[in-house]
KOLGU-332946 format. One record per atom (N, C-alpha, C): residue number from 1; residue in three letters; z, y, x. Coordinates in steps of 0.001 Angstrom, whole numbers, plus 500000, padded with zeros to 6 digits. Atoms other than C-alpha are relative to their C-alpha. Example, Ala and Ser with C-alpha at 12.3 -4.5 7.8 and 13.67 -1.06 7.14 Angstrom:
+-----+------+--------+--------+--------+
: pos : code :     zz :     yy :     xx :
+-----+------+--------+--------+--------+
:   1 :  Ala : 500000 : 498810 : 500890 :
:   1 :  Ala : 507800 : 495500 : 512300 :
:   1 :  Ala : 500000 : 501200 : 500900 :
:   2 :  Ser : 499940 : 498810 : 499180 :
:   2 :  Ser : 507140 : 498940 : 513670 :
:   2 :  Ser : 500730 : 501090 : 499230 :
+-----+------+--------+--------+--------+
END
This chain:
+-----+------+--------+--------+--------+
: pos : code :     zz :     yy :     xx :
+-----+------+--------+--------+--------+
:   1 :  Met : 501317 : 500507 : 500245 :
:   1 :  Met : 343494 : 636327 : 845452 :
:   1 :  Met : 499124 : 501163 : 499561 :
:   2 :  Ile : 500922 : 498931 : 500317 :
:   2 :  Ile : 340473 : 638596 : 845164 :
:   2 :  Ile : 498986 : 499496 : 498980 :
:   3 :  Asn : 500977 : 500327 : 501034 :
:   3 :  Asn : 338349 : 638511 : 842023 :
:   3 :  Asn : 498844 : 500974 : 500095 :
:   4 :  Ser : 501141 : 499099 : 499979 :
:   4 :  Ser : 334854 : 639900 : 841933 :
:   4 :  Ser : 499911 : 500732 : 498668 :
:   5 :  Val : 500141 : 499181 : 501188 :
:   5 :  Val : 334125 : 642679 : 839478 :
:   5 :  Val : 498521 : 500162 : 499725 :
:   6 :  Thr : 501399 : 499830 : 500368 :
:   6 :  Thr : 330848 : 642732 : 837618 :
:   6 :  Thr : 499894 : 501047 : 498917 :
:   7 :  Asn : 500225 : 498983 : 501029 :
:   7 :  Asn : 329385 : 645452 : 835472 :
:   7 :  Asn : 499556 : 499338 : 498712 :
:   8 :  Ala : 500415 : 500509 : 501307 :
:   8 :  Ala : 328954 : 644860 : 831782 :
:   8 :  Ala : 498532 : 500354 : 499788 :
:   9 :  Pro : 501417 : 499698 : 500234 :
:   9 :  Pro : 325316 : 644686 : 830646 :
:   9 :  Pro : 499855 : 501260 : 499149 :
:  10 :  Gln : 500269 : 498776 : 500746 :
:  10 :  Gln : 323861 : 647925 : 829324 :
:  10 :  Gln : 499451 : 499644 : 498618 :
:  11 :  Thr : 500494 : 500239 : 501356 :
:  11 :  Thr : 323227 : 648074 : 825592 :
:  11 :  Thr : 498991 : 501067 : 499642 :
:  12 :  Gln : 501018 : 499065 : 500449 :
:  12 :  Gln : 320297 : 649742 : 823904 :
:  12 :  Gln : 500595 : 500890 : 498910 :
:  13 :  Pro : 499500 : 499132 : 501066 :
:  13 :  Pro : 320967 : 652789 : 821693 :
:  13 :  Pro : 499548 : 499495 : 498637 :
:  14 :  Ala : 500308 : 500451 : 501363 :
:  14 :  Ala : 321019 : 652098 : 817966 :
:  14 :  Ala : 498772 : 500726 : 499484 :
:  15 :  Ala : 501199 : 499407 : 500586 :
:  15 :  Ala : 317808 : 652728 : 816069 :
:  15 :  Ala : 500408 : 500988 : 498921 :
:  16 :  Arg : 499702 : 498996 : 501019 :
:  16 :  Arg : 317723 : 655759 : 813802 :
:  16 :  Arg : 499764 : 499415 : 498613 :
:  17 :  Ala : 500137 : 500477 : 501373 :
:  17 :  Ala : 318199 : 655055 : 810116 :
:  17 :  Ala : 498922 : 500805 : 499301 :
:  18 :  Thr : 501003 : 499274 : 500771 :
:  18 :  Thr : 315422 : 655962 : 807758 :
:  18 :  Thr : 500700 : 500861 : 498965 :
:  19 :  Thr : 499371 : 499104 : 500972 :
:  19 :  Thr : 316031 : 658664 : 805182 :
:  19 :  Thr : 500494 : 499222 : 498788 :
:  20 :  Glu : 499573 : 500806 : 501139 :
:  20 :  Glu : 316274 : 656014 : 802481 :
:  20 :  Glu : 501340 : 499332 : 500300 :
:  21 :  Asn : 498748 : 500653 : 499616 :
:  21 :  Asn : 319000 : 654122 : 804383 :
:  21 :  Asn : 501136 : 500999 : 500118 :
:  22 :  Ser : 498924 : 499031 : 499811 :
:  22 :  Ser : 320947 : 657257 : 805263 :
:  22 :  Ser : 500475 : 500553 : 498665 :
:  23 :  Thr : 499596 : 499525 : 501316 :
:  23 :  Thr : 320921 : 658429 : 801634 :
:  23 :  Thr : 500910 : 498979 : 499329 :
:  24 :  Thr : 499187 : 501056 : 500591 :
:  24 :  Thr : 322280 : 655084 : 800482 :
:  24 :  Thr : 501357 : 499942 : 500669 :
:  25 :  Glu : 498726 : 500053 : 499273 :
:  25 :  Glu : 324919 : 655104 : 803204 :
:  25 :  Glu : 500892 : 501165 : 499627 :
:  26 :  Ser : 499170 : 498849 : 500332 :
:  26 :  Ser : 326085 : 658623 : 802356 :
:  26 :  Ser : 500553 : 499878 : 498584 :
:  27 :  Gln : 499502 : 500195 : 501354 :
:  27 :  Gln : 326348 : 657706 : 798665 :
:  27 :  Gln : 501130 : 498985 : 499989 :
:  28 :  Glu : 498959 : 501020 : 499942 :
:  28 :  Glu : 328377 : 654604 : 799512 :
:  28 :  Glu : 501263 : 500543 : 500651 :
:  29 :  Ser : 498819 : 499484 : 499327 :
:  29 :  Ser : 330676 : 656486 : 801882 :
:  29 :  Ser : 500750 : 500980 : 499119 :
:  30 :  Ser : 499304 : 499077 : 500882 :
:  30 :  Ser : 331398 : 659162 : 799291 :
:  30 :  Ser : 500744 : 499248 : 498903 :
:  31 :  Lys : 499313 : 500803 : 501009 :
:  31 :  Lys : 332318 : 656450 : 796795 :
:  31 :  Lys : 501246 : 499331 : 500558 :
:  32 :  Ser : 498893 : 500748 : 499432 :
:  32 :  Ser : 334644 : 654679 : 799208 :
:  32 :  Ser : 501151 : 500883 : 500467 :
:  33 :  Lys : 498924 : 499115 : 499565 :
:  33 :  Lys : 336692 : 657761 : 800122 :
:  33 :  Lys : 501121 : 499991 : 498974 :
:  34 :  Pro : 498890 : 499983 : 500959 :
:  34 :  Pro : 340155 : 657638 : 798592 :
:  34 :  Pro : 500183 : 501395 : 499432 :
:  35 :  Gln : 499785 : 498730 : 500668 :
:  35 :  Gln : 340795 : 660362 : 796080 :
:  35 :  Gln : 501456 : 500426 : 500194 :
:  36 :  Pro : 498613 : 499552 : 499831 :
:  36 :  Pro : 343861 : 662540 : 796670 :
:  36 :  Pro : 500793 : 499791 : 498717 :
:  37 :  Ser : 499171 : 500250 : 501179 :
:  37 :  Ser : 346677 : 661602 : 794365 :
:  37 :  Ser : 500808 : 501249 : 499677 :
:  38 :  Asn : 499215 : 498857 : 500434 :
:  38 :  Asn : 348646 : 664121 : 792393 :
:  38 :  Asn : 501485 : 499802 : 500272 :
:  39 :  Ala : 498594 : 500284 : 499736 :
:  39 :  Ala : 351925 : 662416 : 793254 :
:  39 :  Ala : 500389 : 500588 : 501352 :
:  40 :  Lys : 499525 : 499421 : 498748 :
:  40 :  Lys : 353925 : 664222 : 795907 :
:  40 :  Lys : 500664 : 498905 : 500825 :
:  41 :  Thr : 499368 : 500958 : 499106 :
:  41 :  Thr : 354895 : 662157 : 798920 :
:  41 :  Thr : 501039 : 500726 : 500826 :
:  42 :  Lys : 498925 : 499399 : 499223 :
:  42 :  Lys : 358017 : 662765 : 800915 :
:  42 :  Lys : 500167 : 499196 : 501281 :
:  43 :  Asp : 499810 : 500652 : 498713 :
:  43 :  Asp : 358233 : 661995 : 804614 :
:  43 :  Asp : 501452 : 500164 : 500424 :
:  44 :  Thr : 498630 : 499926 : 499508 :
:  44 :  Thr : 361593 : 661197 : 806122 :
:  44 :  Thr : 499993 : 499747 : 501500 :
:  45 :  Val : 499868 : 500144 : 498560 :
:  45 :  Val : 362651 : 661427 : 809736 :
:  45 :  Val : 501435 : 499597 : 500293 :
:  46 :  Asn : 498676 : 500424 : 499590 :
:  46 :  Asn : 365575 : 659586 : 811263 :
:  46 :  Asn : 500202 : 500388 : 501464 :
:  47 :  Ile : 499686 : 499567 : 498645 :
:  47 :  Ile : 367149 : 661143 : 814361 :
:  47 :  Ile : 501247 : 499262 : 500448 :
:  48 :  Ser : 498867 : 500778 : 499511 :
:  48 :  Ser : 369464 : 659066 : 816491 :
:  48 :  Ser : 501192 : 500906 : 500305 :
:  49 :  Asn : 498787 : 499252 : 499690 :
:  49 :  Asn : 373043 : 660121 : 817144 :
:  49 :  Asn : 499941 : 500615 : 501391 :
:  50 :  Ala : 500125 : 499465 : 498650 :
:  50 :  Ala : 372257 : 660563 : 820838 :
:  50 :  Ala : 499109 : 501236 : 500021 :
:  51 :  Ser : 500890 : 498844 : 500077 :
:  51 :  Ser : 369416 : 662933 : 820000 :
:  51 :  Ser : 500702 : 501183 : 499341 :
:  52 :  Leu : 499250 : 498930 : 500656 :
:  52 :  Leu : 371644 : 664911 : 817661 :
:  52 :  Leu : 501008 : 500630 : 500955 :
:  53 :  Ala : 499031 : 499481 : 499037 :
:  53 :  Ala : 374296 : 665233 : 820376 :
:  53 :  Ala : 499310 : 500828 : 501073 :
:  54 :  Ala : 500744 : 499252 : 498986 :
:  54 :  Ala : 371706 : 666355 : 822925 :
:  54 :  Ala : 499527 : 501337 : 499438 :
:  55 :  Leu : 500424 : 498761 : 500635 :
:  55 :  Leu : 370370 : 668940 : 820487 :
:  55 :  Leu : 501169 : 500962 : 499868 :
:  56 :  Lys : 498811 : 499165 : 500139 :
:  56 :  Lys : 373882 : 670219 : 819846 :
:  56 :  Lys : 500381 : 500613 : 501345 :
:  57 :  Glu : 499666 : 499506 : 498669 :
:  57 :  Glu : 374549 : 670538 : 823570 :
:  57 :  Glu : 498992 : 501046 : 500473 :
:  58 :  Ala : 501039 : 499081 : 499546 :
:  58 :  Ala : 371238 : 672313 : 824175 :
:  58 :  Ala : 500036 : 501332 : 499261 :
:  59 :  Thr : 500024 : 498777 : 500798 :
:  59 :  Thr : 371765 : 674874 : 821420 :
:  59 :  Thr : 501343 : 500722 : 499938 :
:  60 :  Glu : 498708 : 499322 : 500072 :
:  60 :  Glu : 375401 : 675780 : 821973 :
:  60 :  Glu : 500004 : 501243 : 500881 :
:  61 :  Thr : 499920 : 498734 : 499276 :
:  61 :  Thr : 376328 : 679232 : 823207 :
:  61 :  Thr : 500863 : 499847 : 501242 :
:  62 :  Ala : 499193 : 500009 : 498781 :
:  62 :  Ala : 377929 : 680081 : 826538 :
:  62 :  Ala : 501494 : 500007 : 499664 :
:  63 :  Ala : 498596 : 499959 : 500415 :
:  63 :  Ala : 381204 : 680828 : 824726 :
:  63 :  Ala : 500468 : 498615 : 499552 :
:  64 :  Gln : 499626 : 501344 : 500429 :
:  64 :  Gln : 381211 : 677388 : 823120 :
:  64 :  Gln : 500161 : 499073 : 501207 :
:  65 :  Thr : 499916 : 500827 : 498798 :
:  65 :  Thr : 380542 : 675763 : 826502 :
:  65 :  Thr : 501281 : 500298 : 500756 :
:  66 :  Ala : 498773 : 499622 : 499300 :
:  66 :  Ala : 383397 : 677719 : 828080 :
:  66 :  Ala : 501230 : 499451 : 499291 :
:  67 :  Asn : 498870 : 500540 : 500772 :
:  67 :  Asn : 385776 : 676700 : 825278 :
:  67 :  Asn : 500130 : 498497 : 500212 :
:  68 :  Glu : 499957 : 501445 : 499798 :
:  68 :  Glu : 384808 : 673054 : 825686 :
:  68 :  Glu : 500458 : 499664 : 501414 :
:  69 :  Ala : 499585 : 500244 : 498612 :
:  69 :  Ala : 385267 : 673256 : 829464 :
:  69 :  Ala : 501503 : 500192 : 500150 :
:  70 :  Arg : 498555 : 499768 : 499953 :
:  70 :  Arg : 388743 : 674713 : 829018 :
:  70 :  Arg : 500760 : 498881 : 499294 :
:  71 :  Gly : 499371 : 501080 : 500749 :
:  71 :  Gly : 389495 : 671894 : 826587 :
:  71 :  Gly : 499908 : 498651 : 500709 :
:  72 :  Gly : 500055 : 501247 : 499241 :
:  72 :  Gly : 388691 : 669247 : 829215 :
:  72 :  Gly : 498673 : 499263 : 499914 :
:  73 :  Asp : 501315 : 500646 : 500102 :
:  73 :  Asp : 385029 : 668464 : 828444 :
:  73 :  Asp : 499334 : 500014 : 501380 :
:  74 :  His : 500545 : 500101 : 498646 :
:  74 :  His : 383658 : 667192 : 831766 :
:  74 :  His : 498543 : 500441 : 500065 :
:  75 :  Gln : 501397 : 499583 : 499995 :
:  75 :  Gln : 380039 : 667785 : 830811 :
:  75 :  Gln : 499905 : 501522 : 500007 :
:  76 :  Ala : 499991 : 498541 : 500037 :
:  76 :  Ala : 380773 : 671424 : 829998 :
:  76 :  Ala : 500482 : 500563 : 501341 :
:  77 :  Gln : 499520 : 499549 : 498696 :
:  77 :  Gln : 382721 : 671794 : 833264 :
:  77 :  Gln : 498909 : 499906 : 501055 :
:  78 :  Arg : 501104 : 500150 : 499039 :
:  78 :  Arg : 379775 : 670439 : 835270 :
:  78 :  Arg : 498925 : 501060 : 499767 :
:  79 :  Leu : 501003 : 498995 : 500319 :
:  79 :  Leu : 377398 : 672793 : 833461 :
:  79 :  Leu : 500430 : 501371 : 500488 :
:  80 :  Leu : 499504 : 498705 : 499542 :
:  80 :  Leu : 379577 : 675812 : 834198 :
:  80 :  Leu : 499989 : 500075 : 501533 :
:  81 :  Ala : 500040 : 500025 : 498542 :
:  81 :  Ala : 379877 : 674766 : 837855 :
:  81 :  Ala : 498572 : 500155 : 500516 :
:  82 :  Lys : 501408 : 499894 : 499617 :
:  82 :  Lys : 376097 : 674389 : 838102 :
:  82 :  Lys : 499497 : 501423 : 499816 :
:  83 :  Gln : 500413 : 498622 : 500249 :
:  83 :  Gln : 375553 : 677831 : 836548 :
:  83 :  Gln : 500616 : 500948 : 501014 :
:  84 :  Ala : 499346 : 499155 : 499001 :
:  84 :  Ala : 378085 : 679390 : 838932 :
:  84 :  Ala : 499337 : 499860 : 501357 :
:  85 :  Ala : 500677 : 500225 : 498727 :
:  85 :  Ala : 376335 : 677803 : 841913 :
:  85 :  Ala : 498641 : 500703 : 500026 :
:  86 :  Leu : 501292 : 499323 : 500060 :
:  86 :  Leu : 372989 : 679192 : 840761 :
:  86 :  Leu : 500148 : 501501 : 500139 :
:  87 :  Lys : 499751 : 498558 : 499885 :
:  87 :  Lys : 374455 : 682698 : 840432 :
:  87 :  Lys : 500366 : 500374 : 501422 :
:  88 :  Ala : 499551 : 499714 : 498631 :
:  88 :  Ala : 375987 : 682469 : 843928 :
:  88 :  Ala : 498832 : 499997 : 500984 :
:  89 :  Ser : 501106 : 500065 : 499045 :
:  89 :  Ser : 372669 : 681650 : 845581 :
:  89 :  Ser : 498915 : 501003 : 499744 :
+-----+------+--------+--------+--------+
END
C-alpha cells in the first residue's frame, strides 16, 4: 500500500527576548545549575568473560600462540595456518 507523504508546516522563528527577560533567564539558569560535590565518585566497568577471552587472544605473543597450538588449541592452530598462508603468498 502506498501512503502519501506531506511536508510538515513551517514554523516561525522565535522572537528575540528583551534584555530584561534575558537577564532574568540567565539569573535563573545560574541558580538551577547543580553545584559540584566534594564527594569523589567511582565508576565501575563490567567486562564479559567473552570480551576478556578475546582481549587475551588479541594480546598474546607469537610464542604463546605457538605453545597453545602445540598443546592442541584449534584456534591457535588456525591462526598459525592463516599466518603461514599469508607469508607464502
